[in-house]
C-alpha positions in Angstrom: -76.6 -54.6 30.0 -78.2 -52.7 27.0 -77.2 -53.8 23.3 -75.5 -51.1 21.4 -78.0 -49.7 19.1 -76.8 -49.1 15.4 -78.7 -47.2 12.8 -78.5 -47.8 9.1 -79.4 -45.3 6.5 -80.0 -47.2 3.5 -78.7 -44.5 1.0 -80.3 -43.6 -2.4 -82.5 -46.5 -2.8 -82.2 -46.5 -6.8 -78.5 -46.9 -6.1 -76.7 -50.0 -4.5 -77.7 -48.6 -0.9 -80.4 -51.2 -0.5 -78.1 -54.1 -1.8 -74.8 -53.5 0.4 -77.0 -52.9 3.4 -78.8 -56.2 3.1 -75.4 -58.0 2.2 -73.7 -56.5 4.9 -76.2 -57.5 7.4 -76.2 -60.9 5.8 -72.6 -61.4 7.3 -72.7 -58.8 10.2 -72.4 -60.7 13.5 -75.1 -58.9 15.7 -75.0 -60.8 18.6 -74.5 -57.7 21.0 -75.7 -55.1 18.7 -79.5 -53.9 17.7 -79.9 -52.8 14.4 -82.4 -50.4 13.0 -82.6 -49.8 9.0 -83.9 -46.6 7.8 -85.2 -46.6 4.1 -87.9 -47.6 1.6 -89.4 -50.9 2.3 -90.3 -51.8 -0.8 -86.8 -51.3 -2.1 -85.1 -53.2 0.7 -87.4 -56.2 0.1 -86.4 -56.2 -3.5 -82.6 -56.4 -2.3 -83.4 -59.6 0.1 -84.3 -57.8 3.1 -85.4 -60.4 5.9 -87.0 -59.3 9.2 -84.6 -61.2 11.2 -81.8 -58.6 10.3 -83.2 -56.1 12.4 -86.2 -53.1 12.7 -87.1 -51.5 9.9 -88.5 -48.0 9.5 -89.9 -47.3 6.0 -89.6 -43.9 4.5 -92.1 -42.8 1.7 -91.8 -39.8 -0.9 -94.7 -37.9 -2.7 -92.2 -37.8 -5.7 -92.8 -40.3 -8.3 -90.6 -43.1 -8.7 -88.6 -43.7 -11.9 -88.9 -47.0 -13.5 -84.8 -47.0 -13.7 -81.9 -46.4 -11.5 -80.2 -42.9 -11.5 -80.3 -39.6 -9.6 -84.1 -38.1 -9.1 -86.2 -36.5 -6.6 -87.7 -39.6 -5.2 -84.4 -41.2 -4.3 -83.0 -38.0 -3.2 -86.0 -37.3 -1.0 -86.1 -40.5 0.8 -82.0 -40.6 1.5 -82.3 -37.3 3.0 -85.4 -38.2 5.1 -83.6 -41.3 6.4 -80.8 -39.4 7.4 -82.4 -36.7 9.2 -84.5 -39.2 10.9 -81.4 -41.0 12.2 -79.7 -37.9 13.5 -83.1 -37.2 15.3 -83.1 -40.6 16.9 -79.8 -40.4 18.0 -79.6 -37.0 19.4 -82.4 -38.1 21.5 -80.1 -41.0 22.7 -82.4 -43.6 21.4 -79.6 -45.0 19.5 -75.6 -45.0 19.6 -74.1 -44.6 16.2 -74.8 -44.1 12.7 -73.7 -46.1 9.5 -74.8 -44.3 6.3 -75.0 -46.1 2.6 -74.4 -43.7 -0.2 -76.6 -40.9 -1.2 -76.6 -38.8 -4.4 -76.0 -35.3 -4.4 -77.6 -34.7 -7.6 -80.7 -36.5 -6.2 -80.8 -34.4 -3.3 -80.5 -31.2 -5.6 -83.3 -32.4 -7.6 -85.7 -33.3 -4.7 -84.9 -29.2 -3.4 -82.3 -30.2 -0.7 -80.0 -27.3 0.0 -77.2 -29.7 1.7 -74.3 -31.0 -0.5 -73.9 -34.3 1.3 -74.0 -36.2 4.6 -71.1 -34.0 6.2 -73.0 -30.8 5.9 -76.0 -32.1 7.2 -74.3 -33.7 10.2 -72.4 -30.5 10.8 -75.6 -28.3 11.2 -77.4 -31.1 13.3 -75.1 -33.6 15.0 -72.2 -31.1 16.3 -72.1 -28.7 19.0 -69.9 -26.4 17.2 -71.0 -27.1 14.0 -67.6 -28.3 13.0 -67.0 -31.7 11.7 -63.8 -33.4 9.7 -64.2 -35.8 6.7 -61.7 -38.6 7.8 -60.7 -42.1 5.9 -59.2 -44.8 7.6 -58.1 -48.4 6.2 -56.0 -50.6 8.4 -53.2 -48.1 9.5 -53.7 -45.6 6.8 -55.4 -42.4 8.1 -56.2 -39.3 6.2 -58.5 -36.4 6.4 -59.6 -33.1 4.6 -59.4 -29.4 5.2 -61.9 -28.5 2.4 -64.7 -30.7 1.4 -66.8 -30.5 -2.1 -65.4 -27.6 -3.6 -64.4 -27.2 -7.2 -60.9 -27.0 -8.1 -61.1 -23.3 -9.0 -62.4 -22.3 -5.6 -59.7 -24.0 -3.5 -57.6 -21.2 -3.0 -60.2 -19.0 -1.5 -61.6 -21.8 0.5 -58.5 -22.6 2.2 -57.7 -20.5 5.1 -55.5 -20.8 8.2 -58.8 -21.2 10.3 -59.9 -24.1 8.4 -56.4 -25.8 8.5 -56.4 -25.4 12.3 -59.7 -26.6 12.9 -59.5 -29.8 10.9 -55.8 -30.5 12.6 -57.5 -30.3 16.0 -60.5 -32.6 15.0 -58.2 -34.8 13.3 -55.8 -35.3 16.4 -58.5 -35.6 18.8 -59.7 -38.6 16.7 -56.2 -40.2 16.1 -55.2 -39.7 19.8 -53.0 -36.9 21.7 -49.6 -38.3 20.3 -50.5 -38.8 16.7 -48.1 -37.5 14.2 -50.1 -35.7 11.7 -48.4 -34.5 8.2 -49.9 -31.8 6.2 -50.1 -31.9 2.4 -49.5 -29.1 0.1 -52.0 -27.5 -1.8 -50.1 -26.7 -5.0 -47.2 -29.2 -7.0 -43.7 -29.2 -5.2 -45.1 -27.5 -2.2 -45.4 -24.3 -4.3 -41.7 -24.4 -4.9 -40.9 -21.5 -2.9 -43.9 -19.3 -4.1 -43.2 -19.8 -7.6 -46.2 -22.2 -8.2 -48.4 -20.7 -5.8 -48.3 -18.9 -2.3 -51.1 -20.9 -0.1 -48.1 -22.8 1.3 -46.1 -19.6 2.2 -49.3 -17.5 3.6 -51.6 -20.1 4.9 -50.4 -23.8 5.5 -46.9 -22.8 7.0 -48.4 -20.3 9.5 -50.9 -22.6 10.6 -48.6 -25.5 11.1 -46.3 -23.1 13.3 -49.4 -22.0 15.4 -50.1 -25.8 15.9 -47.0 -26.7 17.1 -46.9 -24.0 19.6 -50.2 -25.1 20.9 -48.4 -28.5 21.5 -49.7 -30.6 18.4 -47.3 -33.0 16.7 -47.6 -31.8 13.2 -45.5 -30.7 10.4 -45.6 -30.1 6.5 -46.6 -28.8 4.3 -45.3 -32.0 2.1 -45.8 -32.7 -1.8 -48.7 -34.9 -1.8 -47.1 -37.6 -4.0 -44.2 -38.0 -1.6 -46.5 -38.0 1.4 -48.4 -40.9 0.4 -45.5 -42.8 0.1 -44.1 -42.3 3.3 -47.4 -42.8 5.1 -48.0 -46.0 2.8 -44.4 -47.4 4.4 -45.6 -46.7 7.8 -44.5 -43.0 8.5 -47.2 -40.6 10.3 -50.3 -41.4 12.2 -52.5 -39.6 9.5 -52.3 -37.1 6.7 -54.1 -34.0 6.7 -55.1 -33.2 3.0 -56.4 -30.0 1.4 -58.8 -31.1 -0.8 -61.0 -34.1 -1.6 -58.8 -36.2 -4.5 -55.6 -35.7 -2.8 -57.1 -38.1 0.3 -59.5 -40.2 -1.5 -57.0 -41.0 -4.7 -54.2 -41.8 -2.2 -55.9 -44.0 0.3 -58.1 -45.8 -2.3 -54.8 -46.8 -4.2 -52.8 -47.6 -1.1 -55.3 -49.3 1.0 -55.1 -53.2 1.5 -58.3 -53.4 3.3 -61.7 -51.5 2.3 -61.7 -47.9 3.2 -63.9 -46.5 5.8 -65.4 -42.7 6.0 -65.7 -41.4 9.4 -67.3 -38.0 10.4 -65.2 -37.0 13.1 -66.1 -34.1 15.8 -69.7 -35.0 16.0 -72.3 -35.5 18.8 -72.3 -39.6 18.1 -70.0 -41.7 15.5 -70.8 -41.9 12.1 -69.0 -44.0 9.7 -70.0 -45.1 5.7 -68.1 -47.1 3.1 -65.7 -44.6 0.9 -67.6 -45.3 -2.4 -71.0 -43.8 -4.4 -74.5 -44.7 -5.3 -73.1 -46.7 -8.2 -76.3 -46.5 -10.4 -74.6 -48.3 -13.3 -74.7 -51.4 -11.4 -77.7 -50.9 -8.8 -80.3 -53.8 -9.1 -77.7 -56.3 -10.7 -76.8 -58.1 -7.6 -73.3 -57.3 -8.3 -72.3 -54.6 -5.5 -69.1 -55.3 -3.3 -70.6 -54.7 0.2 -67.1 -55.2 1.9 -66.9 -51.7 2.4 -70.6 -51.4 4.3 -69.6 -54.5 6.3 -66.4 -52.9 7.4 -68.1 -49.7 8.4 -70.8 -51.6 10.4 -67.7 -53.7 12.2 -66.3 -50.4 13.0 -69.3 -49.0 14.4 -69.7 -52.1 16.6 -66.3 -52.3 17.8 -65.3 -48.8 18.6 -68.1 -46.9 20.5 -69.8 -47.6 23.9 -73.7 -47.5 24.3 -75.2 -44.4 25.3 -76.3 -44.7 28.9 -80.1 -45.1 29.1 
């Protein structure tokens, strides 16, 4: 019987990615799992990498490595190359799942990379229809995003009925056919009948009605504050949020366990811890690897081995 093969990308090598990768692997029970880590060997060795932790694919960059942690072309180039190499390996059926340590969007920009993050790359290269969903889970708490990395000033234009419908369908597929999904409002007090914004009346409510006609167990829009209170108390299978901070702020405050980020709707499973590169504590050996370990355990537990 083949072992499940999980690829880990070690994230920005000047952030806490190498440290949390090594710390998580030191605690991870990999008896039935094969591990391959992609990153800069020197950075991983400095973080405590041991060869018994798995296989290591070394990534180098022509950019100059800086002397101190922070977003730079060297870190951005290596972290992007790592993700791209991992996608190619899994798409070629040489691995089963992907666990990613955090990357820096600023570092990617400094390296000349046009993508704004993991989700955008995965949509292009690891989704049959170029659609994917940013989803977060912790215990029984689940949430997802209709829009991803948009400035607040652009949300009204970015939010469309098509985006709401697509996100809801992927979310429902991830949670199960009988999942009870609640949609958040965009505006305070769910728009207050149009006085505080028309998106609820023109976009979200019509999308909910269409989805109900198609058999989805979905309701809303609800004000986000009361919605998180209800979900934390045990109501709904998951919350579909209109933008980034509605989801992340709520689940990080309500969660009793580490929060895991899942990219739903791909050709293969991808999970990660729900935090950033933490350049300010990089190299100090104080980073909390519980989120990375939870992501690894989730990937090992949830998904079958790809037939060889």
